[in-house]
Backbone as CSV, one residue per row, in Angstrom:
resi,resn,N_x,N_y,N_z,CA_x,CA_y,CA_z,C_x,C_y,C_z
1,MET,1.086,-0.919,-0.074,0.083,-0.099,-0.001,0.724,1.146,-0.279
2,GLN,0.714,2.239,-0.786,1.528,3.647,-1.166,0.973,4.056,0.419
3,LEU,1.985,5.245,0.744,2.056,6.029,1.996,0.610,6.824,1.833
4,ALA,0.498,7.676,1.009,-1.108,8.017,1.023,-2.184,7.397,1.346
5,GLU,-2.118,6.356,1.016,-3.405,5.256,0.680,-3.386,4.842,2.736
6,GLN,-2.413,4.778,3.272,-2.141,4.239,4.241,-2.822,4.957,5.484
7,ILE,-1.975,6.218,5.066,-2.656,7.422,5.936,-4.377,7.285,5.739
8,ARG,-4.308,7.590,4.679,-6.082,7.613,4.416,-6.640,6.453,5.399
9,ALA,-6.578,5.324,4.905,-6.864,4.038,5.638,-6.910,4.294,7.601
10,ALA,-5.826,4.738,7.699,-5.593,5.063,9.343,-6.338,6.089,9.702
11,ARG,-6.847,6.999,9.001,-7.400,8.362,9.180,-9.011,8.131,9.363
12,SER,-8.992,6.788,8.414,-10.533,6.599,8.697,-11.117,6.201,10.052
13,LYS,-9.888,5.426,10.696,-10.240,5.237,12.211,-9.720,6.135,13.404
14,LYS,-8.931,6.971,13.074,-8.623,7.982,14.216,-9.022,9.614,13.620
15,ASP,-9.286,10.304,14.933,-9.562,11.640,14.086,-8.880,12.624,13.948
16,ILE,-7.083,12.115,14.074,-6.023,12.815,13.795,-5.068,11.653,13.732
17,LEU,-4.103,11.786,13.227,-2.653,11.102,13.500,-1.708,11.544,13.843
18,LEU,-0.820,11.049,14.482,0.540,11.613,15.081,1.709,11.026,14.476
19,MET,2.340,12.194,14.119,3.760,11.953,13.517,4.976,12.493,14.538
20,THR,5.628,11.649,14.800,7.117,12.250,15.416,8.122,12.128,14.928
21,HIS,9.395,13.112,15.612,10.389,13.253,14.820,11.254,12.943,15.821
22,LEU,12.951,12.400,15.632,13.901,12.556,16.316,15.108,12.830,15.615
23,VAL,16.223,12.672,15.984,17.068,13.156,15.599,18.184,12.095,15.750
24,LEU,18.387,11.149,14.738,19.557,9.632,15.033,20.747,10.128,15.273
25,GLY,21.389,8.896,16.750,22.215,9.337,16.883,22.063,10.226,18.433
26,TYR,21.112,10.826,18.868,20.832,11.902,19.776,20.023,11.672,20.585
27,PRO,20.170,11.202,22.056,21.557,11.408,22.665,22.776,10.004,22.282
28,SER,21.943,9.123,22.079,22.607,7.803,21.706,21.220,7.121,20.564
29,PHE,21.700,6.032,20.154,21.079,5.351,19.183,20.125,4.312,20.207
30,GLY,20.874,4.323,21.328,20.286,3.066,22.628,18.923,4.116,23.033
31,VAL,19.063,5.312,23.332,18.012,6.076,23.959,16.884,6.443,22.596
32,ASN,17.632,6.301,21.268,16.728,6.546,20.184,15.524,5.284,20.499
33,ARG,16.243,4.302,20.335,15.556,2.837,20.046,14.636,2.622,21.456
34,GLU,14.889,3.177,22.498,13.715,3.295,23.624,12.531,3.865,23.473
35,VAL,13.076,5.069,22.822,12.305,6.504,22.598,11.331,5.877,21.467
36,ILE,11.618,5.247,20.545,10.633,5.034,19.494,9.924,3.791,19.684
37,ARG,10.363,3.082,20.705,9.674,1.781,21.373,8.296,2.889,22.169
38,GLN,8.420,3.758,22.908,7.572,3.989,23.850,6.528,5.016,22.653
39,MET,7.006,5.610,21.738,6.490,6.179,20.885,5.251,5.172,20.242
40,VAL,6.114,3.974,19.718,4.858,3.091,19.034,3.774,2.672,19.956
41,GLU,4.159,2.213,21.174,3.259,1.709,21.793,2.233,2.327,22.952
42,ASN,2.345,3.863,22.328,1.562,4.670,22.770,0.790,5.647,21.759
43,GLY,0.684,4.752,20.331,-0.033,4.998,19.590,0.650,6.278,18.515
44,VAL,1.666,6.539,18.307,2.333,7.424,17.119,2.061,6.505,15.906
45,ASP,1.391,7.042,14.642,1.536,6.399,13.892,2.408,6.341,12.427
46,ILE,3.432,7.760,12.442,4.524,7.450,11.754,5.529,8.369,12.469
47,ILE,6.572,7.945,12.139,8.060,8.565,12.643,8.832,8.568,11.666
48,GLU,9.902,10.162,11.962,10.747,10.861,11.114,11.933,10.735,11.485
49,LEU,12.628,10.219,10.997,14.219,9.802,11.711,14.774,10.990,10.654
50,GLN,15.484,11.692,11.638,16.328,12.597,10.910,17.929,12.366,11.300
51,ILE,18.312,12.754,9.588,19.819,11.972,9.528,20.456,13.214,9.701
52,PRO,21.622,13.331,10.762,22.243,14.236,11.416,22.696,15.576,10.138
53,PHE,22.956,16.317,10.233,23.265,17.453,9.086,23.856,18.587,9.933
54,SER,25.198,19.349,9.320,25.811,20.162,9.899,25.298,21.456,9.783
55,GLU,24.309,21.581,8.744,23.880,23.011,8.981,22.151,23.041,8.670
56,PRO,21.606,22.432,9.580,19.916,21.971,9.205,19.320,23.051,9.339
57,MET,19.073,24.006,8.380,18.341,25.299,8.020,17.014,25.335,8.261
58,ALA,16.486,24.150,8.641,15.133,24.644,8.847,14.803,24.121,10.308
59,ASP,15.676,23.961,10.961,15.583,23.419,12.373,15.976,24.781,13.623
60,GLY,15.332,24.600,14.730,15.458,25.651,15.599,16.537,25.367,16.528
61,PRO,16.776,26.128,17.920,18.078,25.936,18.466,18.369,24.400,18.798
62,MET,17.110,23.617,19.789,17.096,22.586,20.099,17.573,21.204,19.258
63,ILE,17.059,21.395,17.956,17.171,20.296,17.042,18.883,20.756,16.065
64,ILE,18.950,22.075,15.947,20.143,21.953,15.682,21.644,21.694,16.894
65,LYS,21.071,21.656,18.140,22.033,21.293,19.160,22.312,19.654,18.926
66,ALA,20.660,19.172,18.584,20.822,17.608,18.519,21.965,17.172,17.556
67,ASN,21.469,18.271,16.440,22.238,17.344,15.048,23.585,17.543,15.375
68,GLN,24.231,18.724,15.986,25.860,18.942,16.103,26.225,17.725,16.896
69,GLU,25.539,17.661,18.333,25.954,16.813,19.386,25.991,15.224,18.531
70,ALA,24.846,14.606,17.726,25.000,13.411,17.120,25.878,13.416,16.145
71,ILE,26.688,14.204,15.795,28.089,14.457,14.638,29.002,14.107,15.156
72,ALA,29.055,15.139,16.293,30.252,15.156,17.276,30.662,13.911,17.726
73,GLY,29.511,13.146,18.389,29.497,11.858,18.766,29.706,11.024,17.991
74,GLY,29.893,11.275,16.734,30.293,9.963,15.540,29.212,9.316,14.772
75,THR,28.259,9.796,14.781,26.950,9.336,14.060,27.222,9.198,12.669
76,THR,27.215,8.351,11.889,27.311,8.501,10.586,26.107,8.280,9.623
77,VAL,25.883,8.180,8.235,24.914,7.811,7.589,24.745,6.418,7.665
78,ALA,26.060,5.769,7.466,25.871,4.244,7.517,25.141,4.042,9.093
79,ASP,25.275,4.463,10.120,24.795,4.173,11.143,23.321,4.092,11.243
80,CYS,23.139,5.464,10.523,21.725,5.734,10.610,21.116,4.753,9.852
81,LEU,21.436,4.801,8.484,20.757,3.355,7.729,20.666,2.021,8.548
82,ALA,21.583,1.919,9.188,21.117,0.501,10.026,20.205,0.544,10.937
83,PHE,20.560,1.847,11.855,19.283,1.652,13.008,18.097,1.741,12.050
84,ALA,17.985,2.497,11.077,16.284,2.170,10.534,16.298,1.330,9.899
85,ALA,16.737,0.173,9.368,16.663,-1.098,9.426,16.215,-1.909,10.196
86,GLU,16.708,-1.799,11.509,16.419,-2.332,12.578,15.076,-1.833,13.066
87,MET,14.709,-0.423,12.998,13.253,-0.037,13.179,12.418,-0.386,12.724
88,THR,12.681,-0.641,11.432,11.340,-0.748,10.439,11.193,-2.521,10.037
89,ALA,12.111,-3.163,10.766,11.802,-4.529,11.275,11.020,-4.855,12.140
90,GLN,10.978,-3.773,13.385,10.582,-4.335,14.536,9.222,-3.692,14.647
91,HIS,8.913,-2.577,14.390,7.602,-1.855,14.323,7.238,-1.833,13.102
92,ASP,5.846,-1.928,13.080,4.640,-2.150,12.296,4.037,-0.478,11.693
93,ILE,5.027,0.267,11.190,4.351,1.747,11.007,5.399,2.500,10.303
94,PRO,4.740,3.101,9.454,5.357,3.713,8.238,6.978,4.479,9.078
95,PHE,8.019,4.474,8.631,9.234,5.284,8.931,9.655,6.314,8.010
96,LEU,9.854,7.428,8.310,10.458,8.337,6.918,12.084,8.816,7.683
97,PHE,12.812,9.137,6.290,13.882,9.776,6.637,13.811,11.254,6.372
98,MET,14.257,12.180,7.388,14.285,13.409,7.261,15.616,14.075,6.921
99,THR,16.026,14.560,5.869,17.669,14.918,6.038,17.817,16.130,4.964
100,TYR,19.025,16.375,4.786,19.152,17.593,3.576,19.826,17.001,2.659
101,TYR,19.860,17.862,1.594,20.322,17.142,0.387,21.562,16.897,0.011
102,ASN,22.566,17.339,0.812,24.082,16.935,0.582,24.451,15.919,1.314
103,ILE,23.316,15.131,2.531,23.672,13.908,2.544,23.059,13.053,1.280
104,LEU,22.413,13.310,0.519,22.175,12.043,-0.801,23.039,12.122,-1.442
105,PHE,23.727,13.622,-1.787,24.583,14.092,-3.210,25.784,13.482,-2.518
106,LYS,26.251,13.357,-1.204,27.507,12.576,-0.615,27.594,11.229,-0.959
107,TYR,26.486,10.495,-0.743,25.987,9.428,-0.703,25.948,8.848,-1.968
108,GLY,25.685,9.764,-2.777,24.915,9.115,-4.100,23.275,9.124,-4.192
109,VAL,22.752,10.104,-4.742,21.113,9.936,-4.915,20.899,8.662,-5.015
110,GLU,21.295,7.953,-6.057,20.009,6.644,-6.367,20.740,5.513,-5.357
111,ASN,21.922,5.703,-4.905,22.507,4.544,-3.826,21.856,5.132,-2.524
112,PHE,21.408,6.290,-2.145,20.676,6.325,-0.809,19.283,5.863,-0.990
113,LEU,18.500,6.521,-2.134,17.137,6.056,-2.344,16.712,4.457,-2.662
114,CYS,17.834,3.812,-3.399,17.781,2.140,-3.078,17.892,1.321,-1.834
115,LYS,18.842,1.939,-1.010,19.081,1.580,0.320,17.782,2.034,1.065
116,ALA,17.303,3.047,1.344,16.061,3.649,2.008,15.006,2.282,1.416
117,LYS,14.882,2.263,0.264,13.923,1.114,-0.059,13.966,-0.026,0.400
118,GLU,15.177,-0.385,0.122,15.738,-1.757,0.966,15.521,-1.957,2.559
119,ILE,15.512,-0.999,2.901,15.344,-0.832,4.698,13.814,-1.166,5.110
120,GLY,13.199,-0.887,3.907,11.568,-0.263,4.457,11.434,1.141,4.344
121,ILE,12.435,2.000,4.350,11.445,3.461,4.737,10.784,3.779,3.666
122,ARG,9.440,4.479,3.803,8.150,4.536,3.031,8.494,6.460,2.191
123,GLY,9.207,7.265,2.577,9.217,8.377,2.097,10.553,8.982,2.988
124,CYS,10.508,10.284,1.979,12.088,11.533,2.623,11.389,12.653,2.651
125,ILE,12.038,13.796,3.091,11.367,14.843,3.579,12.671,15.720,3.085
126,ILE,12.831,16.061,2.362,14.135,16.875,1.772,13.709,18.472,2.150
127,PRO,14.039,19.029,2.970,13.529,20.750,2.742,14.440,21.366,2.181
128,ASP,15.417,21.240,2.043,16.251,22.320,1.037,16.389,21.845,-0.424
129,LEU,15.847,21.045,-0.746,15.800,20.416,-2.214,14.351,20.943,-2.871
130,PRO,14.432,22.221,-3.428,12.848,22.414,-4.639,12.709,21.341,-5.615
131,PRO,11.679,21.722,-6.279,11.439,20.172,-7.154,12.000,20.638,-8.224
132,GLU,12.329,21.753,-8.294,13.063,22.391,-9.867,14.791,21.815,-9.861
133,GLU,15.187,21.651,-8.560,16.658,21.373,-8.721,16.668,19.893,-8.028
134,GLY,15.695,18.882,-7.887,15.732,17.698,-7.485,15.036,16.627,-8.386
135,GLU,15.381,16.961,-9.816,14.778,16.066,-11.123,15.067,14.642,-10.617
136,GLU,16.506,14.309,-10.748,17.105,12.938,-10.246,16.473,12.300,-9.191
137,TYR,16.426,13.201,-7.986,15.325,12.543,-6.669,14.284,11.966,-6.917
138,LEU,13.619,13.353,-7.734,11.997,12.863,-7.576,11.884,11.421,-8.670
139,ARG,12.399,11.778,-9.783,12.611,10.560,-10.833,12.714,9.232,-10.048
140,LEU,13.784,8.995,-9.071,14.197,8.034,-8.625,13.085,7.136,-7.825
141,ALA,12.762,8.681,-6.532,11.845,8.286,-5.571,10.575,7.932,-6.325
142,ASN,10.103,8.294,-7.147,8.642,7.404,-7.900,8.916,6.434,-8.648
143,LYS,10.282,6.176,-8.884,10.406,4.735,-9.526,10.399,3.670,-8.558
144,LEU,10.834,3.846,-7.485,11.001,2.899,-6.200,10.076,2.869,-5.088
145,GLY,8.958,3.855,-5.666,7.548,3.957,-4.661,8.123,4.285,-3.453
146,LEU,8.889,5.912,-3.032,9.528,6.229,-1.832,8.388,7.386,-2.100
147,ALA,7.939,7.934,-1.247,7.057,9.273,-1.444,8.012,10.183,-0.959
148,PRO,8.331,11.295,-1.934,8.675,12.660,-2.027,7.931,13.481,-1.590
149,ILE,8.350,13.661,-0.367,7.061,14.782,0.374,7.586,15.910,0.512
150,GLN,6.777,17.151,-0.152,6.925,18.327,-0.377,6.338,19.062,0.849
151,ILE,6.764,20.544,0.791,6.595,21.313,1.907,5.787,22.465,1.500
152,PHE,4.691,22.997,2.063,4.252,24.084,2.040,4.604,25.341,3.321
153,ALA,4.411,26.280,2.917,4.736,27.285,3.981,3.757,28.360,3.879
154,PRO,3.252,29.426,5.068,2.439,30.273,4.968,2.627,31.344,3.979
155,THR,3.917,31.285,3.405,4.343,32.531,2.489,4.084,31.867,0.997
156,SER,3.987,30.481,0.852,3.517,29.834,-0.367,2.324,30.249,-1.454
157,THR,2.504,30.732,-2.299,1.395,31.198,-3.238,0.456,29.863,-3.783
158,GLU,-0.898,30.258,-4.129,-1.700,28.854,-4.312,-1.018,28.371,-5.871
159,GLU,-0.637,28.942,-6.454,0.302,28.519,-7.753,1.940,27.740,-7.515
160,ARG,2.201,28.173,-6.342,3.728,27.280,-5.754,2.857,26.365,-4.920
161,MET,1.627,26.089,-4.388,1.193,25.101,-3.524,0.856,24.048,-4.515
162,ARG,-0.020,24.066,-5.890,-0.109,23.402,-6.721,1.268,22.686,-7.459
163,THR,2.117,23.304,-7.825,3.212,22.743,-8.276,4.020,21.888,-7.595
164,LEU,4.262,22.277,-6.226,4.917,21.654,-5.046,3.856,20.035,-5.017
165,ALA,2.487,20.111,-4.583,1.946,19.054,-4.971,1.812,17.997,-5.980
166,GLY,1.810,18.564,-7.307,2.538,17.739,-8.172,3.515,17.075,-8.503
167,HIS,4.731,17.680,-7.603,5.739,16.496,-7.508,5.635,15.839,-5.988
168,GLY,4.848,15.821,-5.579,4.834,15.204,-4.190,3.872,13.806,-4.130
169,ASP,3.956,13.370,-3.159,3.305,11.909,-2.628,3.221,11.616,-1.275
170,GLY,2.553,10.600,-0.752,2.493,10.459,0.635,1.950,11.356,1.301
171,PHE,1.978,13.023,1.603,1.200,13.908,2.313,2.161,14.751,2.085
172,ILE,1.344,15.991,2.296,1.830,17.175,2.190,2.321,17.976,3.595
173,TYR,3.652,18.368,4.039,3.981,18.827,5.729,3.636,20.259,5.100
174,CYS,2.711,20.714,5.743,2.722,22.200,6.134,3.025,22.850,7.434
175,VAL,4.215,23.620,6.693,4.779,24.325,8.218,3.728,25.148,8.691
176,ALA,3.423,25.413,9.718,2.729,25.989,10.657,2.856,27.530,11.009
177,ARG,4.017,27.788,10.754,4.328,29.722,10.707,5.782,29.824,10.296
178,ARG,6.213,31.001,10.080,7.262,31.374,9.333,8.405,30.784,10.272
179,GLY,9.361,30.698,10.378,10.681,30.700,10.640,11.099,29.251,10.629
180,VAL,12.206,28.843,12.003,12.219,27.326,11.890,11.371,26.547,13.095
181,THR,11.947,25.286,13.564,11.297,24.795,14.530,11.302,25.001,15.894
182,GLY,10.228,24.943,16.613,10.381,24.954,17.735,9.837,25.836,18.889
183,SER,9.556,26.932,18.109,8.891,28.237,18.382,7.543,27.710,18.923
184,LYS,6.490,28.754,19.821,5.199,28.246,19.772,4.359,28.724,18.566
185,THR,3.334,28.122,18.064,2.711,28.691,16.839,1.455,29.009,17.508
186,GLU,0.763,30.188,16.920,-0.769,31.176,17.342,-1.694,30.455,16.249
187,PHE,-2.496,29.527,16.533,-3.301,29.077,15.728,-4.715,29.980,15.668
188,ASP,-4.643,31.224,14.708,-5.516,32.167,14.416,-6.319,31.676,13.328
189,ALA,-6.868,33.149,12.845,-7.968,32.774,11.584,-7.220,32.874,10.535
190,SER,-5.807,33.552,10.715,-4.944,33.237,9.415,-4.272,32.127,8.966
191,PHE,-4.249,31.141,10.208,-3.719,29.716,10.473,-4.879,29.046,9.609
192,ASP,-5.795,29.562,9.962,-7.181,28.751,9.776,-7.360,29.003,8.080
193,ALA,-7.397,29.955,7.439,-7.041,30.302,6.147,-6.032,30.072,5.245
194,TYR,-4.562,29.805,5.891,-3.426,29.202,5.329,-3.948,27.662,5.070
195,LEU,-4.451,26.888,6.250,-4.939,25.444,5.957,-5.899,25.122,4.753
196,ALA,-6.658,26.074,4.727,-7.903,25.987,3.854,-7.151,26.239,2.424
197,ARG,-6.043,26.802,2.130,-5.410,27.361,1.065,-4.550,25.803,0.462
198,CYS,-3.888,25.793,1.842,-3.357,24.274,1.650,-4.517,23.086,1.062
199,ARG,-5.559,22.731,2.113,-6.504,21.839,1.133,-6.623,21.779,-0.267
200,LYS,-6.729,23.653,-0.345,-7.307,23.534,-1.846,-6.355,23.279,-3.177
201,ALA,-5.187,23.262,-2.454,-4.034,22.949,-3.686,-3.446,21.492,-3.961
202,THR,-4.557,20.510,-2.941,-3.862,19.236,-3.229,-4.954,18.191,-2.483
203,ASP,-5.142,16.853,-3.105,-5.963,15.954,-2.399,-4.988,14.979,-1.482
204,LEU,-3.654,15.100,-1.590,-3.024,14.598,-0.399,-3.188,14.841,0.989
205,PRO,-3.001,13.669,1.777,-3.044,14.254,3.446,-2.006,15.205,3.698
206,LEU,-2.822,16.262,4.768,-1.935,17.384,5.225,-1.413,16.660,6.753
207,ALA,-0.132,17.636,6.789,0.507,17.245,8.302,1.080,18.321,8.636
208,VAL,0.711,18.590,9.920,1.144,20.222,10.098,2.176,20.021,11.436
209,GLY,3.051,20.847,10.983,4.336,20.646,12.106,5.183,21.936,12.483
210,PHE,5.928,22.288,13.297,6.546,23.424,13.677,5.529,23.864,14.661
211,GLY,5.948,24.003,16.213,5.626,24.335,17.225,4.382,23.638,17.801
212,ILE,3.887,22.492,17.418,3.218,21.257,18.041,3.866,20.641,19.104
213,SER,3.224,21.067,20.549,3.841,20.750,21.596,2.839,20.046,22.548
214,ASN,1.736,20.079,22.579,0.638,19.727,23.743,-0.950,19.188,23.071
215,ARG,-1.109,18.670,23.930,-2.746,18.109,23.533,-3.750,19.399,23.099
216,GLU,-3.448,20.258,23.832,-4.482,21.303,23.188,-4.062,21.875,21.506
217,ASP,-2.736,21.959,21.109,-2.772,21.830,19.852,-2.978,20.944,18.960
218,VAL,-2.663,19.829,19.313,-3.413,18.460,18.588,-4.790,18.679,18.494
219,ARG,-5.776,19.201,19.785,-7.222,19.193,19.416,-7.692,20.258,18.395
220,ILE,-6.642,21.157,18.282,-6.989,22.825,17.480,-6.895,21.970,16.113
221,LEU,-5.880,21.044,15.645,-5.529,20.397,14.859,-6.628,19.473,14.130
222,THR,-7.254,19.014,15.133,-8.372,17.768,14.864,-9.309,18.498,13.682
223,GLY,-9.704,17.711,12.665,-10.703,17.957,11.867,-10.017,18.979,10.946
224,LYS,-8.723,19.435,10.930,-8.216,20.373,9.783,-6.971,20.051,9.607
225,ALA,-6.198,19.034,10.310,-5.241,18.368,9.660,-5.408,17.086,9.051
226,ASP,-4.607,16.421,8.755,-4.730,14.808,8.910,-3.769,14.011,9.990
227,LEU,-2.917,14.987,10.069,-1.534,14.406,10.760,-0.997,15.607,11.687
228,ALA,-0.452,15.710,12.923,0.112,16.575,13.993,1.092,16.090,14.245
229,VAL,2.374,16.791,13.884,3.847,16.545,13.799,4.642,17.108,15.073
230,ILE,4.745,16.049,15.944,5.745,16.423,17.399,7.197,16.287,17.090
231,GLY,7.886,17.382,17.113,9.485,16.980,17.168,9.933,17.696,18.065
232,THR,10.361,18.740,18.445,11.317,19.605,19.191,10.638,19.114,20.698
233,ALA,9.362,19.129,20.901,8.868,18.904,22.233,9.235,17.478,22.809
234,THR,9.305,16.461,22.205,10.118,15.427,22.314,11.183,15.493,22.561
235,ILE,12.222,15.922,21.781,13.372,15.901,22.178,13.881,16.729,23.466
236,ARG,13.211,17.831,23.691,13.377,18.547,24.961,12.940,17.855,26.080
237,LEU,11.970,17.041,25.955,11.443,15.816,27.011,12.566,14.755,26.916
238,VAL,13.166,14.087,26.330,14.022,13.369,26.618,15.363,13.934,27.188
239,GLU,15.562,15.223,26.675,16.908,15.707,27.424,16.641,16.272,28.809
240,GLU,15.402,16.805,28.892,15.086,17.067,30.699,14.593,15.895,31.631
241,LYS,13.708,14.566,30.998,13.495,13.738,31.870,13.919,12.468,31.330
242,GLY,14.369,12.240,30.134,14.736,10.858,30.001,13.835,10.210,28.950
243,ALA,14.174,8.955,28.309,13.164,8.503,27.445,11.954,8.082,28.167
244,LYS,11.862,7.501,29.431,10.811,6.811,30.014,9.607,8.065,30.200
245,ALA,9.901,8.923,30.138,9.033,9.922,29.829,8.171,10.154,28.729
246,VAL,8.461,9.696,27.470,7.806,9.856,26.358,6.324,9.266,25.997
247,GLY,6.439,8.219,26.321,5.134,7.105,26.995,4.356,8.062,27.227
248,SER,3.897,8.461,28.158,2.882,9.113,28.838,2.572,10.492,28.309
249,PHE,3.599,10.538,27.546,3.368,12.776,26.822,2.816,11.922,25.520
250,ILE,3.311,11.316,24.812,2.347,10.845,23.675,0.722,9.846,24.028
251,ALA,0.768,9.386,25.185,-0.505,8.775,25.099,-1.270,10.051,25.625
252,GLY,-1.118,11.262,26.100,-1.604,12.274,26.555,-2.059,13.129,25.677
253,LEU,-1.375,12.972,24.184,-1.596,13.837,23.071,-3.272,13.834,22.695
254,ARG,-3.533,13.088,22.685,-5.236,13.138,21.790,-6.325,11.921,22.759
């Protein structure tokens, strides 16, 4: 089943799905392993695995720190691929890769995507690769059945949204506000108008991320989006309280 179809099937049983994010190798793969177990056991529907990169331009201070410390600790792309293979074999939910284009470029775009497909990854989020510059990536992703997930922003025009959606699959990642990850998002009338524009531009499921951190945020998104994306909040929680705090946090989100 393609990722978009799987999301729609899951949405028919839940008011909203949860997608979570973690940086591989931070603070360690052992902690990543426990965090993922807690997430899956408490109802997370999709997990986004970030391969650390030295200049994560879409990310805020918390995730930048996680990227930098993972790299400083010796995390390699090969380590991330091996860990992802372990997770997809153990847990029956979709896993995605999120990273930046230089990781694919240095590894070899075709080699990277073939490996991702081989180990059970369902799609990729590459924030710094617009479709106009990603012809090879898009062609190979579509050939392999990997969802090339595209990103809408509040600054995107209707025309740009349609263009992006035409190159995407799986779902559309709707950035909730301008800026980087981690800061609080205000869900006001302008946000509702933005999501309405997103809905008009595509038939793909919509995921909303950037600043989603608690049950109230998820409640507000219910009925407006298909997936709520929680990233910085869980990374901060692990740093402050440890991996064992993740389960109850996830269980309390909806």
